Structure formats: structure tokens, C-alpha cells
C-alpha positions in Angstrom: -89.5 -37.9 -112.9 -89.3 -33.5 -112.5 -87.2 -30.7 -114.2 -85.1 -31.1 -111.3 -84.4 -34.9 -111.4 -83.4 -34.9 -114.9 -81.1 -31.4 -114.6 -79.5 -33.6 -111.8 -79.1 -36.7 -114.2 -77.8 -34.4 -117.3 -75.3 -32.9 -114.7 -74.1 -36.8 -114.4 -73.8 -37.1 -118.0 -71.3 -34.3 -118.4 -68.8 -36.7 -116.3 -69.2 -39.7 -118.9 -67.9 -38.0 -122.0 -67.3 -42.0 -123.6 -70.9 -43.2 -123.0 -72.2 -44.2 -126.6 -75.5 -44.8 -126.2 -78.5 -43.3 -124.2 -82.0 -44.3 -123.8 -84.4 -42.6 -121.4 -88.0 -43.4 -121.3 -91.1 -41.2 -119.5 -94.2 -43.6 -120.2 -95.6 -42.5 -117.1 -97.2 -39.2 -116.8 -94.5 -36.4 -115.4 -93.5 -32.9 -114.7 -90.9 -32.6 -117.2 -91.0 -29.0 -119.1 -89.3 -27.1 -121.4 -86.5 -26.5 -118.6 -85.8 -30.3 -117.9 -85.5 -30.6 -121.9 -83.2 -28.0 -122.5 -81.3 -29.5 -119.2 -81.3 -32.5 -121.0 -79.8 -31.1 -124.3 -76.5 -29.3 -122.3 -75.8 -33.2 -120.5 -75.9 -34.9 -124.1 -74.0 -31.9 -125.9 -70.9 -33.1 -123.5 -71.0 -36.6 -124.8 -68.5 -36.7 -127.3 -68.4 -40.5 -128.3 -72.5 -40.6 -128.3 -73.6 -43.0 -131.4 -77.0 -43.3 -130.2 -80.0 -41.8 -128.7 -83.2 -42.8 -128.1 -85.6 -40.9 -126.1 -89.4 -41.9 -125.5 -91.2 -38.9 -124.2 -94.4 -39.8 -125.0 -96.0 -39.0 -121.9 -94.1 -35.2 -121.3 -97.6 -33.4 -121.9 -95.6 -30.2 -120.5 -93.2 -29.8 -123.1 -93.9 -27.5 -126.1 -91.3 -25.8 -129.2 -89.4 -24.0 -127.1 -88.0 -26.5 -125.0 -87.3 -28.8 -128.4 -86.0 -25.9 -129.8 -83.0 -25.6 -127.3 -83.1 -29.4 -127.3 -82.5 -29.8 -130.5 -79.7 -26.9 -130.7 -77.9 -28.7 -128.1 -78.1 -32.2 -130.4 -77.0 -30.3 -133.7 -73.8 -30.5 -131.7 -73.2 -34.4 -130.8 -71.2 -34.4 -134.2 -70.3 -38.8 -133.6 -74.6 -39.6 -133.7 -75.4 -42.3 -135.6 -78.5 -42.8 -134.7 -81.6 -41.1 -133.2 -84.9 -42.4 -132.4 -87.2 -39.8 -130.7 -91.0 -40.7 -129.5 -93.3 -37.7 -129.7 -96.7 -39.2 -129.5 -99.3 -37.5 -127.9 -102.0 -34.5 -128.4 -99.7 -32.0 -128.7 -96.2 -31.7 -127.4 -94.6 -30.8 -131.0 -95.5 -28.3 -133.6 -94.6 -27.7 -137.4 -91.9 -25.3 -136.1 -90.9 -28.1 -133.8 -90.4 -30.4 -136.5 -88.9 -28.0 -138.7 -86.1 -27.1 -136.3 -85.8 -30.8 -135.7 -84.6 -31.4 -139.2 -82.5 -28.6 -139.8 -80.5 -29.4 -136.7 -80.3 -33.0 -137.9 -79.3 -32.1 -141.6 -75.5 -31.0 -139.4 -75.2 -34.6 -138.3 -72.7 -35.9 -141.0 -72.3 -39.0 -139.5 -76.6 -39.7 -138.9 -77.3 -43.0 -140.2 -80.5 -43.7 -139.0 -84.0 -41.8 -137.9 -86.6 -43.1 -136.3 -89.4 -40.5 -135.4 -92.9 -41.4 -133.6 -95.2 -38.7 -133.7 -98.8 -40.6 -133.8 -101.7 -39.2 -132.2 -100.4 -35.5 -133.1 -103.3 -33.4 -133.6 -101.4 -30.5 -134.7 -98.5 -31.5 -137.0 -100.0 -30.6 -140.7 -99.3 -31.3 -144.1 -96.6 -28.3 -144.1 -94.3 -29.3 -141.2 -94.0 -32.6 -142.9 -93.2 -30.8 -145.9 -90.7 -28.6 -144.6 -89.2 -31.8 -142.7 -88.8 -33.9 -145.6 -86.8 -31.1 -147.4 -84.4 -31.3 -144.5 -84.2 -34.8 -144.8 -82.5 -34.8 -148.5 -79.4 -33.0 -147.0 -78.8 -35.5 -144.8 -76.9 -38.1 -147.1 -75.4 -40.7 -144.8 -79.0 -41.7 -143.7 -79.2 -45.4 -144.3 -82.6 -45.8 -142.7 -85.8 -44.0 -141.8 -88.7 -44.7 -139.9 -91.5 -42.1 -139.5 -95.0 -43.0 -137.8 -97.4 -40.1 -138.5 -100.4 -42.7 -137.8 -103.4 -41.1 -136.3 -102.7 -37.6 -137.1 -106.3 -36.0 -138.1 -104.7 -32.9 -139.6 -102.3 -35.2 -142.1 -104.4 -35.6 -146.0 -101.2 -36.6 -147.7 -99.9 -33.2 -149.1 -96.3 -33.7 -148.1 -95.8 -37.0 -149.9 -94.0 -35.7 -152.7 -92.0 -33.5 -150.6 -90.7 -36.6 -148.9 -90.6 -38.6 -152.3 -88.3 -35.5 -153.2 -86.3 -36.0 -150.8 -86.2 -39.6 -150.8 -84.4 -39.9 -154.0 -81.4 -37.7 -153.0 -80.7 -39.8 -150.3 -78.2 -42.3 -152.3 -77.1 -43.8 -149.1 -80.7 -45.0 -148.0 -81.3 -48.7 -147.5 -84.7 -49.0 -145.5 -87.7 -46.8 -145.0 -90.9 -47.0 -143.0 -93.3 -44.8 -143.2 -96.6 -45.1 -141.3 -99.6 -42.7 -141.9 -102.8 -44.6 -141.4 -105.8 -42.1 -139.9 
């Protein structure tokens, strides 16, 4: 997969306004960069009926916070979104800043019921990044299910857990939580 291929795919999404679910897997090492991520954002935000988004960027080593910033800004315009699953597990795809931007974008999605976020093996996410992300979670009052996987992240020491606990206390609709922070 390349930026060009993802751009062509994203342009075709604009013709599918009634699409309710998108699932993309990038399991093989590829050449998708921030430019491809920005193109995908443009295609997705044209899907007025999108309810479920499942993206696996596990082997997208060329993406950075700049690409995620553009992607997440587009994401907040998908008001019909009820479920998001995002796999960012790799050694350095997203940083604390990107995680913060993701949290800010999610809090604008009033229909969001489920978040699955996998950032295992991230060498650069810290307790501060998860503290900030947790603060955004508490504003997503429609949330019913949260799955967070930050296992094997050497910069995490557990200092963020009190912030996560405070965020969860304010989520009255929450029915399920699965958190993995194994070293």
C-alpha cells in the first residue's frame, strides 16, 4: 500500500455516502505516510452514515503525529460514529501529543459508544500522554465500552491510573472496560 493507493481508495469512499462500516488492515510493512493518512481522513469524513471504523495501522512506520493530527481533525466531523477501533501498536507511530489530539477529537462525537485503542509496544507514550487522554474520555458521556491496550510500553509507570479512574467515574453509561498495561 502506498499514499497514492490510499488516496484513490479514499476518493472512492466519497461516492459511498451510505456506508456504515469501514475496516482497513495494514498488516504488511508499507509506504503509507502522513499524506496517505490525510487522504483517508478526507474520504472518511464524507461518510455521513458511518457508524463503525476499524483501522489497523500496526505496520505503518512512516506515519507521525502530523498525519494523525489531520486524521483526527477529520474524524471529529463524523457525528454518526458509534464505534472506533484503532490499532497503533508499533515502536513509534504516535506520541503523547497525538494521543491528546485523538482524545480531543473523540469528545466531539456525541454518538460514540465504544473505543478500542491498541498502542502496545509504543516506546514513546508516557504517563502524561495517558493522563491527558483520560481527561478527554470523561467528556464522552455516551461511552458504554472502553478497551485500552498499552502493554509493553516501557515509558509507562502507572502514574496515569488515578486520572483514568477519575474519568471512568464520570461515565454513567459505561458498561464494560478492559485495560491492559502489562510490562
